[in-house]
N, C-alpha and C positions, 0 to 999 in steps of 0.2 A: 678456601681463602676468599675468592670473589663473592661467594654467597654471604659470608660474615660481613664483608664490607658493605654490601647492598643493604643488609638488615640494619646496620648502624646508621647508614644514610637515611633510610626510611624512617627510623626512629626520630632522628633530628628534624626531618621535615614535618612529621606529625606534631612535635612539640611547638615548632614555629607557627603552624596553622592555628594551634590552640591559643597562642599568644595574640595572633591577629584577631581572632574571634573575641577575645576578652577586651582588646583595645576598641574594637567596633562597638561592643555593648556599652563601654564607658562613654565613648563619644556620643552615642545615641542618647544616653541618659542626660549627658551634659547639654546637648542641643534641645532636648525637651524642656529642661528647666530654664534654659536661656537661649532663645532662637538666634541670638547674635553670633553664636559659635558654630552655626550650621556651615557657613562658607569655609571658614578656616579648618573645620573638622574634615570636610570633604577633601580639601587640598592636602592636608596632612596625611589622611588615610590613603589617598592616591599615591603620595610619595612613598609611603611604607610598602604598598602593594607592588609598586614598580621596583623598588629596591629588593623586595623578597623574590620576585620572579627572576630578576636579573642574577641575583646570587644563586638561586636554585639552578638556573640553566648553566651557570659557570661551574658550579660544584658537580653537576651531573656530567658535564663534558669531561671534567678532570677525572671523575670516577670511571667513566667509560674508557678513557685513555689508560688509566691505571690497570683496569681489568684486562684490557687488550694486551698491554705489555706483560702482565702477569701470566695470562694464558699462553702467550707466545713463548715466554721463558719456560713454562712448564712443558709445553709441547716439544720445545727444543731439547730440554733435558731428557724427556722420555725417549725421543728419537735417538739422541746420542747414546743413551743407556742401552737401547736395543742394538744399535749398530756396533758399539764398542763393548758389548757384554763380555764379562771375563770368561765366559764359556761359550762353546759353539751353539748357535741358535739358528733355526731354520723354520720358515713358514711354508706349508704346502697346501695344495688342494686335496680334496678327499680321495683323489686317485693316486696321490703320492707325487704329483708334479710339483717341483720346487718353484715357488714364485718369489721368494726373498731369502737371503742368508746373510748372517752377520760377518764382520771382518774376521773374527776368530774362527768361524766355521770355514771360511775360504782358506785361511792359513793352515788349519788343522787337516783338512781333507782335500786340499788343492790337487794332490797327486794320487788320489784314490777315487776309484769309481764307486761312489757311495750311494748313487741313486737306487740301485736294487735293494739295498739295505733299508733306506728311508721308505721306499714304496712298501716293502714287507711290513715294516713297523706300523705304518699308517693303515694298511689294509687289515692287519691283525687287530689294531686298536678299534677300527671301525666295526669289525665283526663282534668284538667283545662288548662294545658300547651298545650294540643293538640288543644284546642279551641282558644288560643291566641298565635299567631306566635311569636317565639323567647322570650317567657316569661320564663326566667331562674331563677328568684328570686321571691318567693311568701312569703306572711306573713299570719300566721294563729294564732288563739287564741284557746288553748285547756286547759282542766282541767284534771289534773292527780292526783288522790287522793284528797287531800284538797287544793292543790296548783294550781294556774293558770299560764300558760306559754305562752309567745309569741314565736312562732316557725318561724324562718327564714329558708325557704327551698331553697337551691341553687342546680340547676341542673348542673351536670358536664357531658358535651357531650363527649362520647368516640370517639377517632379517628378511622377512618375506615381503618383497616389493611388488611382485606380480604373482597373483594366485595361479595363473596359467603356466608360468615359467618356474621351473624348479631351481631354487638357489642352492649352490654347492657350499657345504661347510668347509672351513679351513682348519688346519691343525698346526699348532706351534710345538716344536720339538726342542727341548733343552737337553743337550748332551753333556753330562758331567763326568769328567774323567775319574773313574773309580779303580784304576789299575793298581795304585799303591795299596789301597784298602784290600783288594783281592789278594795281592801278594802277601800282605801282613796276615790275613786270615789263613792263607795256605801255609805260611811259615809257622803260624801258631798251631795248626793242625799237625804239621809234620814234626814239630818239636814236642808234642804230647808224648808221654811215656806209655809204652805198651808193656804188658807183663806176660811172661811165659813160664812154663814148667817143663822140664825134661826129666823123664823117668827111664831108668834102665829096666827093660822088661825081664820078667822071670828071674829076678836077681838071685834068689836062693838056689834055683836050679842051675843057674850059670856058675855060681861059686862051687857048688857041689860037683859039677862036671870038670872042674879044673884041678890039675895036680896042685898040691899045697904050695910048692915052690914057685909056681907061675901066677898065683892069684894076685899078689901085690903088683907085679909088672903089668898084667892085663888091665887091672882096674885103674892103674895109674895112666896107662895109655888112653883108656876110655875117657877118664876125667880130663886129661890134657886136651883131647880133641874137643870136648864139650866147651871148656873155657876158651880155647882158641877160636872156636866157631862163634861164640857170643862176642868175643873181643873184635872179631872181623867187622861187626856192625856197631862198633863203639858202645857196646853194651857191657853190663856188669852182671856177674853170676855169683850165686851163693849156694853152697851145698848145705841143704837143710836136713837131709836124712841120708842114710847110706846109699840109697838108690834114687834120690830126688834132688834136683837142682832148680832153684828159682832164679830167673834172670829178667832184666829190664833193658829196653832199648827204645830209641825214638821211632815214631811211626813212619818216618820217611824211608826207613830201610825195609819195610814189610814187603813192598813190591819186588825188591831185589832178592829177598829171601825166597819168595814164591817163585820168582824167575829161575833161581838156582835149584828149585825143586827140593828144598830142604836137604842139601847135600850131606848134612851131618848124619842123616839116616843111613846113607851108604858108607860113610867114613867109619861109623861104628862097627860095621860088619867086616871092615878090613882087619880088625884085630882078631878075627876068627883063627883059632888054632885047631890042629888035628885032634879029634876026640872030644872037643869042647863044643857045646851047643852054640849056635850062632848068637852073636850079641846084637840085640835090636833095641831101639829107643822108641819111646812115645813122646810126642811133643804137643803141647797145647799153648796157643797164643790168643790173648784177648785184647781187642782194641776198644771194646765198649767199657762203659763205667766212668763216672766222674772222678771218683777218689781211688786211691791205691787199694783201699780195702774192698771196694766194689769190684775193681779189676781182678784182684786176687780171687775173690769168691767166684766170679765168672770163669776164671781160668781153671779153677779146681773142678767146676762143673763140666767144662769142656774136656778136661783130662779124663773124667769119669766116662765120657762118651767114647774117647779113644780106647781106653782099656776095655770097655764093653764090646768094642768092635774087634778085639784081639790084639791091640797094640801094633807096633812096627809101622806107625804112620803119624802124620801130623794133622792138626786141625787148627783153623784160624776162625775166630768169631769176631765179626764186625757187622755193624748195623743190624744186629739181631739175627744174623744168618751164620751158618756153619759151613766152612769149606774144608774138605778133606783132601790130603795129599799123601802120596806114598803107597806102598803095597805091603803085603805080608810075606814073610818067609814061611816055610812049613811050620805049623804050630807045634810047640813042644808039649804044652799042657792042654788038657781038655777043660771045658767049662767047669769051674769050681764054685763053691759056695761064696767065696770072696768075689769072684767075677760076677756071679748072679746078684750079689748085693750091690756091686758097683753099678750094674745096669739099672737096678731098681732105683737107686738114688738119682741117677741121671734122668731116668724116665719121670720120676716125681718132680724134679726141677723143671723139666720141659713142660709138663702138664700145668704146673703152678704159674708159669710165665705166660701161658696161652689163655685166650678168651674162651675158645671152644675147642673141642677135640673131635676129629673124624677118625673112626676106627674101621680098618679094612682087613679082610682075610686074604688068603692067597687066591690066585687065578683059579677059576672053576671051583668056587668054595663048596665045602661040604659041612656036615654037622659038626665035625671036630673044629674046623676053623671058626665056625659061627659060635661054638661054645667058648673058644679062646677069646673071641671078640666080646662076648658077653662078660667074661671075666675081667677084661680090661675096662669095660664099661662100668662095672661095679667099682673098680679102683678109682676111676675118674670121678664118679659121683661121690665117693667117700672123701675126695679132696675138694669137694664143693664146686666142681666145674660142670658145664653142660657138655654132653657128648651125643654123637649120632653114630650108628653103625651103617656102613655103606655096603650094600650087597647087590650084585647084578646077575647072580646065578639062581635059577629056580628049578632045580631037579625035583622030582616028585617027593622024595624023602625029605629034602631040605625045605621044600615048600610047606609040608605038613608040620615040620619042626617050627618054622617061623610063625605059622598061624597059631600054633599052640603057645608060643612065647608071647605073641601080641595079645593074647586073651588076658594076660596078666596086666592089670592097670599100670603097673610100674614101667612096663616096656611098651606101652601104647605110643605109636608114632616115633619110636627110637630107631627102627630099621628103615633106611631110605635107599633110593636107587642112585645111580651115578649122576643123572640129570639134576636131581634135587641137590646133591652134594656140590656140584659145580656152581649152581645158582647161589648157594649159601656161603661158599668159601670166601674168606677175607685174609688179610695179611696176619691177623692175630690168631688164625686157626693153626692147630698142631695136628698133623696127620700121623697116625700110628698104624703100622702094618704088622699084623701078628699072624702066627701060624702055630699049629700044635707040633710038638717034637716028641 
Protein backbone atom coordinates (compact mmCIF):
# COMPACT_ATOMS: atom_id res chain seq x y z
CA UNK A 1 0.00 0.00 0.00
CA UNK A 2 2.68 2.65 0.89
CA UNK A 3 4.64 1.80 -2.27
CA UNK A 4 1.59 2.39 -4.48
CA UNK A 5 0.97 5.77 -2.82
CA UNK A 6 4.59 6.81 -3.36
CA UNK A 7 4.44 5.84 -7.02
CA UNK A 8 1.27 7.94 -7.54
CA UNK A 9 2.86 10.92 -5.84
CA UNK A 10 6.02 10.64 -7.96
CA UNK A 11 3.90 10.51 -11.13
CA UNK A 12 2.09 13.75 -10.18
CA UNK A 13 5.38 15.52 -9.42
CA UNK A 14 6.80 14.48 -12.78
CA UNK A 15 3.79 15.90 -14.61
CA UNK A 16 4.02 19.24 -12.69
CA UNK A 17 7.72 19.60 -13.57
CA UNK A 18 6.89 19.07 -17.25
CA UNK A 19 4.30 21.85 -17.06
CA UNK A 20 6.87 24.20 -15.45
CA UNK A 21 9.34 23.46 -18.25
CA UNK A 22 6.71 24.18 -20.91
CA UNK A 23 5.78 27.49 -19.19
CA UNK A 24 9.47 28.44 -19.02
CA UNK A 25 9.93 27.80 -22.75
CA UNK A 26 6.83 29.89 -23.62
CA UNK A 27 8.02 32.79 -21.43
CA UNK A 28 11.49 32.69 -23.01
CA UNK A 29 10.01 32.83 -26.52
CA UNK A 30 7.75 35.71 -25.45
CA UNK A 31 10.70 37.65 -23.96
CA UNK A 32 12.84 37.14 -27.09
CA UNK A 33 10.09 38.59 -29.29
CA UNK A 34 9.33 41.47 -26.91
CA UNK A 35 11.99 42.29 -24.25
CA UNK A 36 9.41 44.33 -22.31
CA UNK A 37 8.04 41.06 -20.85
CA UNK A 38 11.37 39.95 -19.34
CA UNK A 39 10.75 41.49 -15.91
CA UNK A 40 7.13 40.37 -15.50
CA UNK A 41 8.03 36.85 -16.81
CA UNK A 42 10.77 36.44 -14.20
CA UNK A 43 8.42 37.57 -11.41
CA UNK A 44 5.58 35.31 -12.61
CA UNK A 45 7.86 32.26 -13.00
CA UNK A 46 9.36 32.87 -9.55
CA UNK A 47 5.88 32.90 -8.03
CA UNK A 48 5.03 29.62 -9.81
CA UNK A 49 8.26 28.00 -8.57
CA UNK A 50 7.64 29.14 -5.00
CA UNK A 51 4.08 27.83 -5.09
CA UNK A 52 5.28 24.53 -6.60
CA UNK A 53 7.94 23.87 -3.96
CA UNK A 54 5.58 24.92 -1.17
CA UNK A 55 2.87 22.57 -2.40
CA UNK A 56 5.40 19.76 -2.96
CA UNK A 57 6.73 20.00 0.60
CA UNK A 58 3.23 20.10 2.07
CA UNK A 59 2.11 17.07 0.05
CA UNK A 60 5.29 15.20 0.90
CA UNK A 61 4.78 15.81 4.62
CA UNK A 62 1.19 14.65 4.40
CA UNK A 63 2.27 11.55 2.46
CA UNK A 64 4.97 10.69 5.01
CA UNK A 65 2.47 11.08 7.82
CA UNK A 66 -0.02 8.88 6.02
CA UNK A 67 2.61 6.19 5.39
CA UNK A 68 3.71 6.27 9.04
CA UNK A 69 0.12 5.91 10.25
CA UNK A 70 -0.50 3.10 7.77
CA UNK A 71 2.72 1.27 8.75
CA UNK A 72 1.89 1.65 12.43
CA UNK A 73 -1.60 0.26 11.87
CA UNK A 74 -0.26 -2.71 9.87
CA UNK A 75 2.38 -3.46 12.54
CA UNK A 76 -0.26 -3.20 15.27
CA UNK A 77 -2.59 -5.57 13.42
CA UNK A 78 0.25 -8.05 12.79
CA UNK A 79 1.33 -8.00 16.44
CA UNK A 80 -2.26 -8.38 17.66
CA UNK A 81 -2.78 -11.26 15.23
CA UNK A 82 0.28 -13.07 16.60
CA UNK A 83 -0.57 -12.40 20.23
CA UNK A 84 -4.25 -13.33 19.84
CA UNK A 85 -3.78 -16.09 17.25
CA UNK A 86 -6.72 -18.55 17.29
CA UNK A 87 -4.29 -21.43 17.89
CA UNK A 88 -1.27 -21.84 20.20
CA UNK A 89 1.87 -20.23 18.76
CA UNK A 90 5.39 -20.19 20.16
CA UNK A 91 8.75 -18.83 19.03
CA UNK A 92 11.93 -20.62 20.11
CA UNK A 93 15.67 -20.48 19.63
CA UNK A 94 17.36 -23.32 17.76
CA UNK A 95 18.07 -25.11 21.07
CA UNK A 96 14.35 -25.21 21.92
CA UNK A 97 14.48 -22.36 24.42
CA UNK A 98 11.12 -20.52 24.34
CA UNK A 99 11.48 -16.76 23.79
CA UNK A 100 7.84 -15.83 23.08
CA UNK A 101 4.40 -17.47 23.27
CA UNK A 102 0.89 -16.40 22.33
CA UNK A 103 -2.07 -15.91 24.67
CA UNK A 104 -3.66 -19.15 23.42
CA UNK A 105 -0.42 -21.06 23.99
CA UNK A 106 -0.31 -19.90 27.62
CA UNK A 107 -3.99 -20.77 28.08
CA UNK A 108 -3.68 -24.21 26.43
CA UNK A 109 -0.46 -25.40 28.08
CA UNK A 110 -0.32 -23.34 31.26
CA UNK A 111 -0.57 -26.42 33.48
CA UNK A 112 1.59 -28.73 31.35
CA UNK A 113 5.38 -29.04 31.27
CA UNK A 114 5.58 -28.71 27.49
CA UNK A 115 9.21 -27.55 27.23
CA UNK A 116 10.65 -31.08 26.67
CA UNK A 117 8.14 -31.67 23.86
CA UNK A 118 8.92 -28.30 22.21
CA UNK A 119 12.68 -28.94 22.51
CA UNK A 120 12.32 -32.39 20.92
CA UNK A 121 10.25 -30.98 18.02
CA UNK A 122 12.79 -28.21 17.35
CA UNK A 123 15.80 -30.54 17.58
CA UNK A 124 14.16 -33.08 15.25
CA UNK A 125 13.22 -30.34 12.77
CA UNK A 126 16.74 -28.95 12.92
CA UNK A 127 18.26 -32.35 12.10
CA UNK A 128 15.80 -33.00 9.25
CA UNK A 129 16.38 -29.53 7.81
CA UNK A 130 20.12 -30.24 7.62
CA UNK A 131 19.40 -33.28 5.45
CA UNK A 132 17.03 -31.42 3.10
CA UNK A 133 18.36 -28.20 1.59
CA UNK A 134 16.24 -25.08 2.15
CA UNK A 135 13.51 -27.00 3.97
CA UNK A 136 12.14 -24.17 6.12
CA UNK A 137 8.61 -25.48 6.79
CA UNK A 138 7.90 -28.92 8.27
CA UNK A 139 4.75 -30.67 9.46
CA UNK A 140 4.62 -33.01 12.45
CA UNK A 141 2.00 -34.93 14.41
CA UNK A 142 2.40 -35.01 18.21
CA UNK A 143 0.30 -36.04 21.17
CA UNK A 144 0.33 -33.78 24.22
CA UNK A 145 -1.70 -35.13 27.11
CA UNK A 146 -4.94 -36.49 25.66
CA UNK A 147 -4.91 -34.19 22.64
CA UNK A 148 -3.37 -34.61 19.19
CA UNK A 149 -1.76 -31.66 17.43
CA UNK A 150 -0.51 -30.98 13.95
CA UNK A 151 2.60 -28.85 14.42
CA UNK A 152 3.72 -26.54 11.61
CA UNK A 153 7.40 -25.72 12.16
CA UNK A 154 8.75 -22.67 10.33
CA UNK A 155 12.44 -21.87 10.41
CA UNK A 156 13.35 -18.17 10.55
CA UNK A 157 16.89 -17.70 9.24
CA UNK A 158 18.76 -15.00 11.15
CA UNK A 159 20.58 -12.32 9.15
CA UNK A 160 24.37 -12.44 9.40
CA UNK A 161 25.39 -9.22 11.17
CA UNK A 162 28.80 -10.30 12.32
CA UNK A 163 30.85 -12.80 10.34
CA UNK A 164 32.86 -13.81 13.37
CA UNK A 165 29.79 -14.35 15.56
CA UNK A 166 27.38 -17.16 14.74
CA UNK A 167 23.74 -16.04 14.59
CA UNK A 168 21.20 -18.52 15.96
CA UNK A 169 18.12 -19.21 13.82
CA UNK A 170 14.65 -19.13 15.33
CA UNK A 171 11.68 -21.49 14.95
CA UNK A 172 8.00 -20.58 14.91
CA UNK A 173 5.70 -23.44 15.97
CA UNK A 174 1.99 -23.36 15.17
CA UNK A 175 0.09 -26.01 17.16
CA UNK A 176 -3.25 -26.86 15.56
CA UNK A 177 -5.58 -29.07 17.61
CA UNK A 178 -6.21 -32.16 15.47
CA UNK A 179 -7.89 -34.28 18.17
CA UNK A 180 -11.37 -34.34 16.64
CA UNK A 181 -10.00 -35.28 13.20
CA UNK A 182 -7.99 -38.14 14.73
CA UNK A 183 -11.11 -39.35 16.58
CA UNK A 184 -13.17 -39.22 13.39
CA UNK A 185 -10.51 -41.15 11.44
CA UNK A 186 -10.31 -43.77 14.20
CA UNK A 187 -14.10 -44.03 14.34
CA UNK A 188 -14.23 -44.41 10.56
CA UNK A 189 -11.65 -47.21 10.71
CA UNK A 190 -13.47 -48.94 13.55
CA UNK A 191 -16.82 -48.84 11.78
CA UNK A 192 -15.44 -50.38 8.59
CA UNK A 193 -16.84 -53.82 7.91
CA UNK A 194 -14.69 -56.91 8.28
CA UNK A 195 -15.61 -60.18 6.63
CA UNK A 196 -15.13 -63.70 7.88
CA UNK A 197 -15.83 -67.31 6.99
CA UNK A 198 -16.42 -70.18 9.44
CA UNK A 199 -16.20 -73.76 8.19
CA UNK A 200 -16.99 -76.99 9.98
CA UNK A 201 -13.93 -79.19 9.47
CA UNK A 202 -14.30 -82.70 8.02
CA UNK A 203 -18.07 -82.28 7.72
CA UNK A 204 -18.73 -85.56 5.89
CA UNK A 205 -16.64 -87.59 8.33
CA UNK A 206 -18.34 -85.84 11.27
CA UNK A 207 -21.81 -86.73 9.96
CA UNK A 208 -20.86 -90.31 9.23
CA UNK A 209 -19.50 -90.81 12.76
CA UNK A 210 -22.82 -89.73 14.33
CA UNK A 211 -25.80 -91.93 14.99
CA UNK A 212 -28.67 -90.97 12.66
CA UNK A 213 -30.92 -89.78 15.50
CA UNK A 214 -28.26 -87.40 16.92
CA UNK A 215 -27.17 -85.62 13.73
CA UNK A 216 -29.81 -82.91 13.72
CA UNK A 217 -29.31 -82.12 17.41
CA UNK A 218 -25.50 -81.88 17.16
CA UNK A 219 -25.55 -79.78 13.98
CA UNK A 220 -28.17 -77.47 15.51
CA UNK A 221 -25.99 -76.99 18.60
CA UNK A 222 -22.96 -76.15 16.44
CA UNK A 223 -24.96 -73.72 14.31
CA UNK A 224 -26.45 -72.01 17.38
CA UNK A 225 -23.01 -71.54 18.90
CA UNK A 226 -21.74 -69.99 15.63
CA UNK A 227 -24.64 -67.53 15.33
CA UNK A 228 -24.46 -66.62 19.05
CA UNK A 229 -20.69 -66.00 18.79
CA UNK A 230 -21.11 -63.68 15.77
CA UNK A 231 -24.02 -61.84 17.46
CA UNK A 232 -21.82 -61.26 20.52
CA UNK A 233 -19.84 -58.79 18.39
CA UNK A 234 -22.94 -57.22 16.85
CA UNK A 235 -22.26 -59.05 13.61
CA UNK A 236 -24.49 -60.88 11.17
CA UNK A 237 -23.95 -64.40 9.82
CA UNK A 238 -25.38 -66.27 6.87
CA UNK A 239 -25.20 -69.99 6.19
CA UNK A 240 -24.09 -70.30 2.55
CA UNK A 241 -23.39 -74.02 2.41
CA UNK A 242 -24.00 -76.97 4.70
CA UNK A 243 -20.58 -76.53 6.32
CA UNK A 244 -19.86 -72.85 5.60
CA UNK A 245 -20.98 -69.58 7.24
CA UNK A 246 -20.14 -66.08 6.04
CA UNK A 247 -20.27 -63.30 8.65
CA UNK A 248 -19.57 -59.56 8.92
CA UNK A 249 -18.79 -57.29 11.88
CA UNK A 250 -17.21 -53.91 12.57
CA UNK A 251 -13.41 -53.75 12.82
CA UNK A 252 -13.52 -52.31 16.34
CA UNK A 253 -14.30 -55.81 17.67
CA UNK A 254 -11.29 -57.59 16.15
CA UNK A 255 -8.98 -56.89 19.11
CA UNK A 256 -11.57 -58.29 21.52
CA UNK A 257 -12.00 -61.40 19.35
CA UNK A 258 -8.23 -61.96 19.37
CA UNK A 259 -8.04 -61.23 23.09
CA UNK A 260 -10.62 -63.97 23.71
CA UNK A 261 -8.50 -66.31 21.56
CA UNK A 262 -11.36 -67.16 19.22
CA UNK A 263 -13.30 -68.90 21.98
CA UNK A 264 -15.70 -70.36 19.41
CA UNK A 265 -12.96 -72.86 18.49
CA UNK A 266 -13.20 -74.39 21.96
CA UNK A 267 -16.99 -73.99 22.21
CA UNK A 268 -17.48 -76.15 19.10
CA UNK A 269 -15.53 -78.97 20.73
CA UNK A 270 -17.93 -78.89 23.69
CA UNK A 271 -20.52 -80.59 21.49
CA UNK A 272 -18.31 -83.68 21.29
CA UNK A 273 -20.13 -86.93 22.02
CA UNK A 274 -18.84 -90.40 22.72
CA UNK A 275 -17.95 -92.27 19.57
CA UNK A 276 -18.15 -89.11 17.45
CA UNK A 277 -15.05 -87.48 16.00
CA UNK A 278 -14.21 -84.08 17.59
CA UNK A 279 -16.01 -81.09 16.09
CA UNK A 280 -13.50 -78.47 14.95
CA UNK A 281 -13.90 -75.19 13.11
CA UNK A 282 -11.73 -73.19 10.74
CA UNK A 283 -12.08 -69.40 10.75
CA UNK A 284 -10.74 -66.81 8.35
CA UNK A 285 -11.16 -63.05 8.85
CA UNK A 286 -10.00 -60.31 6.51
CA UNK A 287 -9.66 -56.62 7.34
CA UNK A 288 -8.04 -55.70 4.02
CA UNK A 289 -9.82 -54.68 0.84
CA UNK A 290 -11.81 -51.59 -0.11
CA UNK A 291 -15.01 -53.25 -1.31
CA UNK A 292 -17.02 -56.18 0.03
CA UNK A 293 -16.10 -58.13 -3.09
CA UNK A 294 -12.38 -57.63 -2.42
CA UNK A 295 -12.80 -58.53 1.25
CA UNK A 296 -14.62 -61.75 0.38
CA UNK A 297 -11.98 -62.75 -2.14
CA UNK A 298 -9.19 -62.14 0.43
CA UNK A 299 -11.16 -64.07 3.08
CA UNK A 300 -11.55 -67.09 0.78
CA UNK A 301 -7.77 -67.06 0.14
CA UNK A 302 -7.13 -66.88 3.90
CA UNK A 303 -9.49 -69.83 4.47
CA UNK A 304 -7.52 -71.85 1.91
CA UNK A 305 -4.42 -71.25 4.03
CA UNK A 306 -6.18 -72.44 7.20
CA UNK A 307 -7.45 -75.60 5.51
CA UNK A 308 -3.99 -76.20 4.07
CA UNK A 309 -2.60 -76.10 7.62
CA UNK A 310 -5.06 -78.80 8.74
CA UNK A 311 -7.93 -76.65 10.02
CA UNK A 312 -8.98 -76.24 13.68
CA UNK A 313 -7.55 -72.72 13.82
CA UNK A 314 -8.22 -69.12 12.88
CA UNK A 315 -6.38 -66.65 10.69
CA UNK A 316 -6.69 -62.85 10.54
CA UNK A 317 -5.39 -60.95 7.54
CA UNK A 318 -4.71 -57.25 8.03
CA UNK A 319 -2.24 -54.86 6.47
CA UNK A 320 -1.17 -57.65 4.13
CA UNK A 321 -0.03 -59.94 6.98
CA UNK A 322 -1.49 -63.22 8.28
CA UNK A 323 -1.88 -63.94 12.00
CA UNK A 324 -2.75 -67.49 13.04
CA UNK A 325 -4.54 -68.47 16.27
CA UNK A 326 -5.60 -71.74 17.85
CA UNK A 327 -4.26 -75.27 17.65
CA UNK A 328 -5.13 -78.63 16.22
CA UNK A 329 -6.74 -81.68 17.73
CA UNK A 330 -5.49 -85.03 16.55
CA UNK A 331 -6.06 -85.06 12.76
CA UNK A 332 -8.80 -87.38 11.57
CA UNK A 333 -7.93 -87.41 7.89
CA UNK A 334 -4.64 -87.51 6.06
CA UNK A 335 -3.66 -85.13 3.30
CA UNK A 336 -6.04 -85.72 0.39
CA UNK A 337 -6.22 -84.49 -3.19
CA UNK A 338 -8.74 -81.86 -2.08
CA UNK A 339 -6.39 -80.57 0.59
CA UNK A 340 -3.46 -80.62 -1.82
CA UNK A 341 -5.48 -78.57 -4.29
CA UNK A 342 -6.42 -76.16 -1.51
CA UNK A 343 -2.76 -75.63 -0.61
CA UNK A 344 -1.87 -75.18 -4.28
CA UNK A 345 -4.52 -72.46 -4.77
CA UNK A 346 -3.42 -70.63 -1.63
CA UNK A 347 0.24 -70.86 -2.68
CA UNK A 348 -0.59 -69.50 -6.13
CA UNK A 349 -2.42 -66.50 -4.61
CA UNK A 350 0.49 -65.68 -2.29
CA UNK A 351 3.01 -65.87 -5.14
CA UNK A 352 0.90 -63.63 -7.39
CA UNK A 353 0.58 -61.01 -4.63
CA UNK A 354 4.36 -60.90 -4.08
CA UNK A 355 7.04 -58.95 -5.90
CA UNK A 356 9.70 -61.66 -5.56
CA UNK A 357 9.90 -65.09 -3.93
CA UNK A 358 12.64 -66.60 -1.76
CA UNK A 359 12.64 -70.42 -1.67
CA UNK A 360 14.33 -72.38 1.11
CA UNK A 361 14.73 -76.06 1.93
CA UNK A 362 14.97 -77.57 5.42
CA UNK A 363 17.93 -77.19 7.79
CA UNK A 364 21.01 -79.08 6.62
CA UNK A 365 19.68 -79.23 3.08
CA UNK A 366 20.28 -82.19 0.82
CA UNK A 367 19.69 -83.04 -2.82
CA UNK A 368 16.03 -83.93 -2.17
CA UNK A 369 15.21 -80.55 -0.58
CA UNK A 370 17.16 -78.77 -3.33
CA UNK A 371 15.15 -80.67 -5.95
CA UNK A 372 11.93 -79.61 -4.21
CA UNK A 373 13.15 -76.02 -4.21
CA UNK A 374 13.89 -76.21 -7.93
CA UNK A 375 10.36 -77.53 -8.50
CA UNK A 376 8.86 -74.55 -6.65
CA UNK A 377 11.20 -72.27 -8.60
CA UNK A 378 9.74 -73.55 -11.87
CA UNK A 379 6.20 -72.92 -10.56
CA UNK A 380 7.09 -69.34 -9.59
CA UNK A 381 8.65 -68.67 -13.00
CA UNK A 382 5.57 -70.07 -14.74
CA UNK A 383 3.51 -67.44 -12.86
CA UNK A 384 5.77 -64.69 -14.21
CA UNK A 385 7.52 -63.85 -10.93
CA UNK A 386 11.21 -63.55 -9.98
CA UNK A 387 12.57 -66.13 -7.54
CA UNK A 388 15.79 -67.08 -5.75
CA UNK A 389 16.71 -70.28 -3.92
CA UNK A 390 18.45 -69.77 -0.57
CA UNK A 391 21.02 -72.39 0.41
CA UNK A 392 23.54 -72.31 3.25
CA UNK A 393 24.63 -75.98 3.26
CA UNK A 394 27.45 -77.28 1.10
CA UNK A 395 28.04 -81.00 1.57
CA UNK A 396 30.18 -82.64 -1.08
CA UNK A 397 27.28 -84.35 -2.86
CA UNK A 398 25.03 -81.25 -2.68
CA UNK A 399 27.86 -79.02 -3.85
CA UNK A 400 28.41 -81.16 -6.95
CA UNK A 401 24.65 -81.12 -7.60
CA UNK A 402 24.46 -77.29 -7.32
CA UNK A 403 27.46 -76.85 -9.62
CA UNK A 404 25.78 -79.10 -12.19
CA UNK A 405 22.53 -77.12 -11.92
CA UNK A 406 24.28 -73.75 -12.28
CA UNK A 407 25.89 -74.86 -15.51
CA UNK A 408 22.44 -74.56 -17.04
CA UNK A 409 21.96 -70.98 -18.25
CA UNK A 410 18.41 -70.92 -16.92
CA UNK A 411 19.59 -71.45 -13.31
CA UNK A 412 22.62 -69.16 -13.43
CA UNK A 413 22.67 -66.93 -10.32
CA UNK A 414 19.42 -68.45 -8.98
CA UNK A 415 20.96 -70.13 -5.90
CA UNK A 416 22.16 -67.58 -3.29
CA UNK A 417 23.40 -67.75 0.30
CA UNK A 418 21.79 -66.40 3.47
CA UNK A 419 23.72 -63.10 3.41
CA UNK A 420 22.57 -62.26 -0.11
CA UNK A 421 18.98 -63.14 0.79
CA UNK A 422 18.95 -60.81 3.81
CA UNK A 423 20.37 -57.92 1.76
CA UNK A 424 17.71 -58.37 -0.95
CA UNK A 425 14.60 -58.98 1.14
CA UNK A 426 11.82 -56.34 1.19
CA UNK A 427 8.23 -56.15 2.43
CA UNK A 428 6.98 -57.38 -0.94
CA UNK A 429 8.99 -60.63 -0.73
CA UNK A 430 7.24 -63.96 -0.12
CA UNK A 431 9.32 -66.64 1.58
CA UNK A 432 8.47 -70.25 0.74
CA UNK A 433 9.93 -73.12 2.76
CA UNK A 434 9.70 -76.55 1.15
CA UNK A 435 10.82 -80.09 1.90
CA UNK A 436 10.39 -83.48 0.30
CA UNK A 437 7.83 -85.91 1.78
